[in-house]
N, C-alpha and C positions, 0 to 999 in steps of 0.2 A: 144383665149385661155380662157377656163372657169375656175371657181374657184373650189376648192375642194368640196364645197357643191354641185355644179352642177354635178360633177363627181360621187359623192355618190348617188345623186338622180337618175342618169341614170342607175347606177348599181343596184338600188332598195334597197340600204342599209340605206337610210335615208328617212324620211317623210317630205314633204313640209309643213312648218308652215305658217299660214297666217301672213303677215306683217301688223303692225298697223302703221299708219302715226302719230297719236297723242298718245304719250306715257303717257301723263297726263290724269288723269281721269277727264272727264267733269262733268257737273251737273248730267247726268244720271248715271255715275259711271260705264259704260260698258267697256270703253277702258282701258286697263292696269290692270284690276282686275285679281286676281289669281296669279299675279307676285309679287315678292318682299316679304316684310314682311307683316304678317297678321295685319289687323287693330284691335286695341284694342277697347274694349267697354268703352265709357265714363260713367260718373256717371249717366247721364240722359238716358242711354240705347242706344245712337246713336253711330255709328261707327266713329272712329277718329284715329289719329296717337298716338302711345304710348308716354307717358309722359317721357321726359328726364330732367325734372326740377331739381331733386336733384343732378344729375351728373353735370349739368350746374352750379348750385349754388356752388358745391364743387370746380369746376374748376375756377370759378370766384373768389371765396374766396382765393384759393391758388395763383392765379395770382395777386390778390390785395395785399396779404401778401408779395409776392416776389417783387412786384413793390414798396411797402412801404419800404422794406429792401434796395432795390437799391437806392431809393431816400434818405433814412437816411444815407447810406454809402456815397453817393455823397455829401450830405450836410456836413458830418464830414470831408471828404477829402478837400472840399473847405474851411472850417473853419481852418483846419490844415495848408493849404497852405497860407491862409491869415495871420495866426498867425506867421508862419515862415517868411513871408515877412516883417511883422511889427518888428519882432525881428532883422532881418537883417538890416533894416533901422535904428533901434535904436542903434545897434552896430556900424554902420557906422557913425552915428551922434556923438556918444560918442567918437569914435576914432578921428573924425575930431576936436572936442573940445579939446581933449587931445593933439593932434598935434599942435593946436594953442597955448596952454599953453607952450608946449615944445619949440616951436619957440621963444616965448617971453623969456624963460630962456636962450636959447642957442645963441640968437642974439648977435653978436659981441664978443662972448666969446670962439670961436673955435680957436685952436692953430695949425690947419693943415696948412702946407706950400706947395707951388707949387713945390719947389725944393726937396721935400722929396722923397727918393728913397729906404729907408730901410724898408722892411716889418716886422711887428711884428705880429706874428700869435697867435691866442688864440681860445678857444672853446666857442661858444655862441649858444644857442637854438639848441643844438644837432649837430652842424656842426662846422668845422674849418673855422674861419674867419681871416681877416687880416686888418691892418690899416697901411698906409704908413707914415713914420716919418723920421726925420733926425737921425743920430747916437746919438746925444745928447739927443733927445727926447726919443729914445728907451732906453737909459740908465736911464732916469728919469722914464719911464714907469716901467721898471724892478725894480727900487728902490721904486716904489709906490708913487712917487711925482706928477705924472700926472694920469689922468683917461681917459677912453674911454666910449663913449655913442653911441647908435644907433638911428638914426632918418631917417625914410623913406628908410631904406635899406642901408644907408651910415654910416660908423663908423667915429666918430669925436673925435679928441683929445681935452680934456678940462682940466681945473684946478680942483683940488679936491673939491673946494667950489661949482663950477658949477655942478660937478658930483653929489654932495650931494643934491642940489636943484632939479636936474633932476631925481634923484632916488626917491624923495618924490612923484613925479607925476607918474613916470613909472619905477618901480623897475625891471620889466622884460626886459627893454631895456638897462640895465647897465650890461655889462659882468664882470665876476669876473676874474681878471688877476692874482690872487695869484696862484702859482704853487701848484698842488695837488700831494703830495707824495703818492704812493700806500701803502696800509697797509701791514706791514711785518708780515706775519703769519708763517714764517719759511719754506714755501713750496719751496722756491728757493734754499735752501741749499741741498747738496747731502745727501742721507741717510747714517747713521753710520753703518758700517758693524757689524754683530753679533760677529765675532771672533776678534774684536779689543781689544787689551790688553793695558791698560793705564800704 
């Protein structure tokens, strides 16, 4: 089965073009001439390829600007990650040192008992927490004679002196057990009817 070109040649609708095996122009310049783009004249009058130097320079300049921008962005991101890592390590070290100080304050001064089964609930760090105590300790907590501190996620019963020393180092780890009364703005009273006669 022949190609479409063969069929057109047989029908006389196409002319046979001579095929060239060497598409590149040799030293004589005979093969491949007349096809493609016309050759531009160089400054010395000889034929040559048209100059694409300005377009190449513009492309290279744009690519180098983009490459510089990417490198600067990568350097900034790397520096930011390094700084975040240093800050995180510094915060961990500060927390470790603070916990060591709190351990020294609290050592031997906790009043928690293993037989404690009465929970005392309170709010700390935006959540409801609890500490287990005996009925006597709960009464002392409610009267303000004992304090509670938080160390590594555990809530410990301590004396008021220990709580004060603990609070000097870490005030955010000492919950406030005093009950907070809601402000009375009068909104909980029913409205007075307009037709009320005194």
